[in-house]
C-alpha positions as YAML, in Angstrom:
chain: A
units: angstrom
residues:
- id: 1
  name: MET
  ca: [0.01, 0.00, 0.00]
- id: 2
  name: THR
  ca: [1.78, 3.11, -1.15]
- id: 3
  name: ASN
  ca: [0.97, 6.66, -0.24]
- id: 4
  name: PHE
  ca: [-1.17, 5.58, 2.65]
- id: 5
  name: PRO
  ca: [-1.24, 7.24, 6.23]
- id: 6
  name: GLU
  ca: [-0.09, 5.31, 9.28]
- id: 7
  name: LYS
  ca: [-2.74, 6.87, 11.25]
- id: 8
  name: ARG
  ca: [-6.05, 5.02, 11.23]
- id: 9
  name: HIS
  ca: [-8.03, 7.12, 13.72]
- id: 10
  name: ILE
  ca: [-8.33, 10.73, 14.54]
- id: 11
  name: SER
  ca: [-10.21, 12.53, 17.36]
- id: 12
  name: LYS
  ca: [-12.56, 15.53, 17.02]
- id: 13
  name: ALA
  ca: [-10.04, 17.65, 18.95]
- id: 14
  name: GLU
  ca: [-7.26, 16.70, 16.55]
- id: 15
  name: ILE
  ca: [-9.42, 17.44, 13.51]
- id: 16
  name: ASN
  ca: [-10.27, 20.85, 14.89]
- id: 17
  name: GLU
  ca: [-6.48, 21.69, 14.99]
- id: 18
  name: LEU
  ca: [-6.05, 21.06, 11.32]
- id: 19
  name: PRO
  ca: [-6.13, 23.90, 8.76]
- id: 20
  name: MET
  ca: [-9.53, 24.40, 7.02]
- id: 21
  name: LYS
  ca: [-9.75, 23.94, 3.32]
- id: 22
  name: GLN
  ca: [-12.59, 23.88, 0.77]
- id: 23
  name: TYR
  ca: [-13.10, 23.25, -2.90]
- id: 24
  name: ASP
  ca: [-11.92, 26.44, -4.78]
- id: 25
  name: GLY
  ca: [-12.44, 25.47, -8.45]
- id: 26
  name: PRO
  ca: [-15.33, 26.18, -10.83]
- id: 27
  name: ILE
  ca: [-18.90, 25.55, -9.77]
- id: 28
  name: HIS
  ca: [-21.80, 25.23, -12.21]
- id: 29
  name: LEU
  ca: [-25.20, 25.77, -10.60]
- id: 30
  name: CYS
  ca: [-27.94, 24.30, -12.85]
- id: 31
  name: ARG
  ca: [-31.39, 25.75, -12.06]
- id: 32
  name: THR
  ca: [-33.44, 24.80, -15.20]
- id: 33
  name: ALA
  ca: [-34.10, 21.51, -17.01]
- id: 34
  name: GLU
  ca: [-32.14, 22.88, -20.05]
- id: 35
  name: GLU
  ca: [-29.02, 23.67, -17.95]
- id: 36
  name: ALA
  ca: [-29.24, 20.33, -16.26]
- id: 37
  name: GLU
  ca: [-29.49, 18.64, -19.74]
- id: 38
  name: ALA
  ca: [-26.35, 20.43, -21.02]
- id: 39
  name: ALA
  ca: [-24.38, 19.61, -17.87]
- id: 40
  name: ALA
  ca: [-25.47, 15.99, -17.76]
- id: 41
  name: GLU
  ca: [-24.28, 15.59, -21.37]
- id: 42
  name: LYS
  ca: [-20.84, 16.77, -20.41]
- id: 43
  name: LEU
  ca: [-20.79, 14.49, -17.20]
- id: 44
  name: LYS
  ca: [-21.64, 11.48, -19.24]
- id: 45
  name: LYS
  ca: [-18.17, 11.59, -20.83]
- id: 46
  name: HIS
  ca: [-16.49, 10.97, -17.31]
- id: 47
  name: SER
  ca: [-15.80, 7.60, -15.78]
- id: 48
  name: LEU
  ca: [-15.40, 8.86, -12.17]
- id: 49
  name: LEU
  ca: [-17.54, 11.46, -10.34]
- id: 50
  name: GLY
  ca: [-17.77, 12.58, -6.85]
- id: 51
  name: PHE
  ca: [-21.37, 12.32, -5.49]
- id: 52
  name: ASP
  ca: [-23.44, 13.87, -2.79]
- id: 53
  name: THR
  ca: [-26.94, 15.32, -2.20]
- id: 54
  name: GLU
  ca: [-28.26, 18.10, 0.16]
- id: 55
  name: THR
  ca: [-31.64, 18.04, 1.73]
- id: 56
  name: ARG
  ca: [-33.48, 20.78, 3.47]
- id: 57
  name: PRO
  ca: [-33.21, 19.92, 7.28]
- id: 58
  name: ALA
  ca: [-36.43, 18.90, 9.08]
- id: 59
  name: PHE
  ca: [-36.81, 20.20, 12.66]
- id: 60
  name: ARG
  ca: [-40.26, 18.95, 13.60]
- id: 61
  name: LYS
  ca: [-41.22, 15.27, 14.24]
- id: 62
  name: GLY
  ca: [-42.69, 13.59, 11.24]
- id: 63
  name: GLU
  ca: [-41.39, 16.33, 8.87]
- id: 64
  name: SER
  ca: [-39.28, 15.34, 6.00]
- id: 65
  name: TYR
  ca: [-38.15, 16.76, 2.62]
- id: 66
  name: ALA
  ca: [-37.01, 15.41, -0.72]
- id: 67
  name: PRO
  ca: [-33.39, 16.19, -1.71]
- id: 68
  name: SER
  ca: [-32.92, 19.78, -3.01]
- id: 69
  name: LEU
  ca: [-29.46, 19.46, -4.55]
- id: 70
  name: LEU
  ca: [-27.55, 16.80, -6.40]
- id: 71
  name: GLN
  ca: [-23.80, 17.43, -6.59]
- id: 72
  name: LEU
  ca: [-21.47, 15.69, -9.18]
- id: 73
  name: ALA
  ca: [-17.76, 16.43, -9.25]
- id: 74
  name: THR
  ca: [-15.24, 15.85, -12.18]
- id: 75
  name: GLU
  ca: [-11.53, 16.24, -11.85]
- id: 76
  name: THR
  ca: [-11.71, 19.95, -12.56]
- id: 77
  name: GLU
  ca: [-15.27, 21.25, -11.80]
- id: 78
  name: VAL
  ca: [-18.40, 20.56, -9.75]
- id: 79
  name: TYR
  ca: [-22.00, 20.58, -10.97]
- id: 80
  name: LEU
  ca: [-24.77, 21.45, -8.60]
- id: 81
  name: PHE
  ca: [-28.32, 20.52, -9.75]
- id: 82
  name: GLN
  ca: [-31.15, 22.24, -8.01]
- id: 83
  name: ILE
  ca: [-33.41, 19.10, -8.59]
- id: 84
  name: GLN
  ca: [-36.48, 20.76, -7.03]
- id: 85
  name: GLN
  ca: [-36.26, 23.13, -10.01]
- id: 86
  name: THR
  ca: [-34.67, 21.04, -12.76]
- id: 87
  name: GLY
  ca: [-36.25, 17.77, -11.91]
- id: 88
  name: LEU
  ca: [-34.36, 14.44, -12.24]
- id: 89
  name: ILE
  ca: [-34.11, 14.68, -15.97]
- id: 90
  name: PRO
  ca: [-33.55, 11.42, -18.05]
- id: 91
  name: ARG
  ca: [-29.91, 12.26, -18.77]
- id: 92
  name: LEU
  ca: [-29.21, 12.61, -15.03]
- id: 93
  name: LEU
  ca: [-30.95, 9.32, -14.34]
- id: 94
  name: GLU
  ca: [-28.86, 7.77, -17.11]
- id: 95
  name: ILE
  ca: [-25.63, 8.82, -15.17]
- id: 96
  name: LEU
  ca: [-27.10, 7.52, -11.81]
- id: 97
  name: ALA
  ca: [-27.88, 4.14, -13.44]
- id: 98
  name: SER
  ca: [-24.63, 3.78, -15.49]
- id: 99
  name: HIS
  ca: [-22.50, 0.87, -14.63]
- id: 100
  name: ASP
  ca: [-19.59, 2.68, -16.47]
- id: 101
  name: ILE
  ca: [-19.59, 5.90, -14.44]
- id: 102
  name: ILE
  ca: [-18.27, 5.51, -10.86]
- id: 103
  name: LYS
  ca: [-20.13, 7.73, -8.41]
- id: 104
  name: ALA
  ca: [-18.12, 7.84, -5.16]
- id: 105
  name: GLY
  ca: [-19.42, 9.34, -1.86]
- id: 106
  name: VAL
  ca: [-19.91, 8.69, 1.79]
- id: 107
  name: ALA
  ca: [-23.17, 7.48, 3.42]
- id: 108
  name: ILE
  ca: [-24.80, 7.29, 0.04]
- id: 109
  name: ASP
  ca: [-27.60, 4.65, 0.55]
- id: 110
  name: ARG
  ca: [-30.01, 7.11, 1.99]
- id: 111
  name: ASP
  ca: [-29.21, 9.61, -0.78]
- id: 112
  name: ILE
  ca: [-29.89, 7.07, -3.48]
- id: 113
  name: GLU
  ca: [-33.15, 6.00, -1.81]
- id: 114
  name: GLU
  ca: [-34.34, 9.59, -1.61]
- id: 115
  name: LEU
  ca: [-33.49, 10.21, -5.20]
- id: 116
  name: GLN
  ca: [-35.36, 7.00, -6.21]
- id: 117
  name: ALA
  ca: [-38.44, 8.33, -4.33]
- id: 118
  name: MET
  ca: [-38.28, 11.31, -6.78]
- id: 119
  name: ALA
  ca: [-37.82, 9.29, -10.00]
- id: 120
  name: SER
  ca: [-37.60, 5.70, -10.79]
- id: 121
  name: PHE
  ca: [-34.20, 4.35, -11.77]
- id: 122
  name: MET
  ca: [-31.88, 1.31, -10.99]
- id: 123
  name: PRO
  ca: [-28.64, 2.65, -9.31]
- id: 124
  name: ASP
  ca: [-25.40, 1.27, -10.55]
- id: 125
  name: GLY
  ca: [-21.78, 2.27, -10.40]
- id: 126
  name: PHE
  ca: [-21.98, 3.64, -6.85]
- id: 127
  name: VAL
  ca: [-19.09, 3.27, -4.42]
- id: 128
  name: GLU
  ca: [-19.53, 3.68, -0.67]
- id: 129
  name: LEU
  ca: [-16.22, 5.18, 0.55]
- id: 130
  name: ALA
  ca: [-16.84, 4.06, 4.12]
- id: 131
  name: ASP
  ca: [-16.65, 0.52, 2.99]
- id: 132
  name: LEU
  ca: [-13.30, 1.18, 1.34]
- id: 133
  name: ALA
  ca: [-12.20, 2.89, 4.55]
- id: 134
  name: GLN
  ca: [-13.11, -0.18, 6.61]
- id: 135
  name: THR
  ca: [-11.09, -2.25, 4.32]
- id: 136
  name: ALA
  ca: [-8.16, -0.10, 5.05]
- id: 137
  name: ASN
  ca: [-8.86, -0.37, 8.76]
- id: 138
  name: ILE
  ca: [-9.62, 3.38, 9.12]
- id: 139
  name: LYS
  ca: [-11.97, 4.00, 12.02]
- id: 140
  name: ASN
  ca: [-13.29, 7.45, 10.92]
- id: 141
  name: LEU
  ca: [-15.84, 6.66, 8.41]
- id: 142
  name: GLY
  ca: [-17.41, 10.05, 7.88]
- id: 143
  name: LEU
  ca: [-16.27, 12.55, 5.23]
- id: 144
  name: ARG
  ca: [-14.73, 14.88, 7.80]
- id: 145
  name: GLY
  ca: [-12.73, 12.33, 9.45]
- id: 146
  name: LEU
  ca: [-11.60, 10.60, 6.18]
- id: 147
  name: THR
  ca: [-10.50, 14.06, 4.90]
- id: 148
  name: ALA
  ca: [-8.53, 14.66, 8.00]
- id: 149
  name: ILE
  ca: [-6.78, 11.40, 8.04]
- id: 150
  name: LEU
  ca: [-6.01, 11.22, 4.29]
- id: 151
  name: PHE
  ca: [-5.28, 14.85, 3.38]
- id: 152
  name: ASN
  ca: [-4.53, 16.51, 6.71]
- id: 153
  name: PHE
  ca: [-7.04, 19.34, 6.55]
- id: 154
  name: ARG
  ca: [-10.61, 19.89, 7.92]
- id: 155
  name: ILE
  ca: [-13.72, 20.92, 6.23]
- id: 156
  name: SER
  ca: [-16.42, 23.14, 7.53]
- id: 157
  name: LYS
  ca: [-19.88, 21.78, 8.41]
- id: 158
  name: ARG
  ca: [-21.32, 25.24, 8.95]
- id: 159
  name: GLU
  ca: [-23.88, 25.12, 6.11]
- id: 160
  name: GLN
  ca: [-24.93, 21.52, 6.79]
- id: 161
  name: VAL
  ca: [-28.36, 22.44, 8.29]
- id: 162
  name: SER
  ca: [-28.95, 25.49, 6.17]
- id: 163
  name: ASN
  ca: [-32.05, 25.64, 3.84]
- id: 164
  name: TRP
  ca: [-30.97, 23.83, 0.74]
- id: 165
  name: ALA
  ca: [-34.53, 24.36, -0.77]
- id: 166
  name: ARG
  ca: [-34.05, 28.08, -1.29]
- id: 167
  name: LYS
  ca: [-33.92, 29.26, -4.90]
- id: 168
  name: ASP
  ca: [-30.85, 31.40, -4.53]
- id: 169
  name: LEU
  ca: [-28.07, 29.43, -2.81]
- id: 170
  name: THR
  ca: [-25.43, 31.55, -1.06]
- id: 171
  name: ASP
  ca: [-21.80, 31.31, -2.29]
- id: 172
  name: SER
  ca: [-21.10, 29.66, 1.09]
- id: 173
  name: GLN
  ca: [-23.73, 27.01, 0.45]
- id: 174
  name: GLN
  ca: [-22.42, 26.39, -2.98]
- id: 175
  name: ARG
  ca: [-18.79, 25.94, -1.85]
- id: 176
  name: TYR
  ca: [-19.89, 23.61, 0.97]
- id: 177
  name: ALA
  ca: [-21.85, 21.45, -1.32]
- id: 178
  name: ALA
  ca: [-19.18, 21.48, -4.04]
- id: 179
  name: THR
  ca: [-16.51, 20.46, -1.42]
- id: 180
  name: ASP
  ca: [-18.41, 17.31, -0.41]
- id: 181
  name: ALA
  ca: [-18.68, 16.08, -3.89]
- id: 182
  name: TRP
  ca: [-15.13, 17.08, -4.69]
- id: 183
  name: LEU
  ca: [-13.86, 15.17, -1.74]
- id: 184
  name: GLY
  ca: [-15.85, 12.05, -2.79]
- id: 185
  name: ARG
  ca: [-13.83, 11.92, -6.00]
- id: 186
  name: LYS
  ca: [-10.60, 12.77, -4.33]
- id: 187
  name: ILE
  ca: [-10.95, 10.04, -1.57]
- id: 188
  name: PHE
  ca: [-11.86, 7.44, -4.15]
- id: 189
  name: GLN
  ca: [-8.68, 8.22, -6.14]
- id: 190
  name: HIS
  ca: [-6.52, 8.13, -2.93]
- id: 191
  name: PHE
  ca: [-7.80, 4.62, -2.17]
- id: 192
  name: GLU
  ca: [-7.30, 3.61, -5.83]
- id: 193
  name: ASP
  ca: [-3.75, 4.90, -5.85]
- id: 194
  name: ALA
  ca: [-3.06, 3.07, -2.57]
- id: 195
  name: GLY
  ca: [-4.26, -0.18, -4.03]
- id: 196
  name: ILE
  ca: [-7.34, -0.49, -1.74]
- id: 197
  name: ILE
  ca: [-9.65, -0.87, -4.74]
...
């Protein structure tokens, strides 16, 4: 196993001492079906995408919401689909059902189920990074912990419970959402380079 950290566990206190970092590349926000269509056409040409969703938080018992945002990251850019506005268009569903396009993320089972509740598709090509982490005997299975162990920086969780259903996402929300998808791809590549996959 080359290029792999000796450390297999990190505490919250240790994470909080690390420098903060976020995705700083181009972000494409898709608000219409047409924009989503054009973006999905580009994404279909890639074989590895970072994957995540964001959902408006529910604070009352029995309250729940469908995902508001679907994030897909390539090597050089991140696409944010405001799926309450664009819909899960057929080309996006093709990506989510494609065996030939890896979609890598953390805690993705629920994300997939929630997307399936919005539109029918057979998911394929998804990789749960927590499973790869367990194979590597890493104890921290969340995105924040994995990032700290593998890359020695921490990510902000400040926007986690913000309103993802709003029509105009703030720059901070967009960076947060893009960072999660970007890291999904980055972590997958790290495991691949280390021979875990």
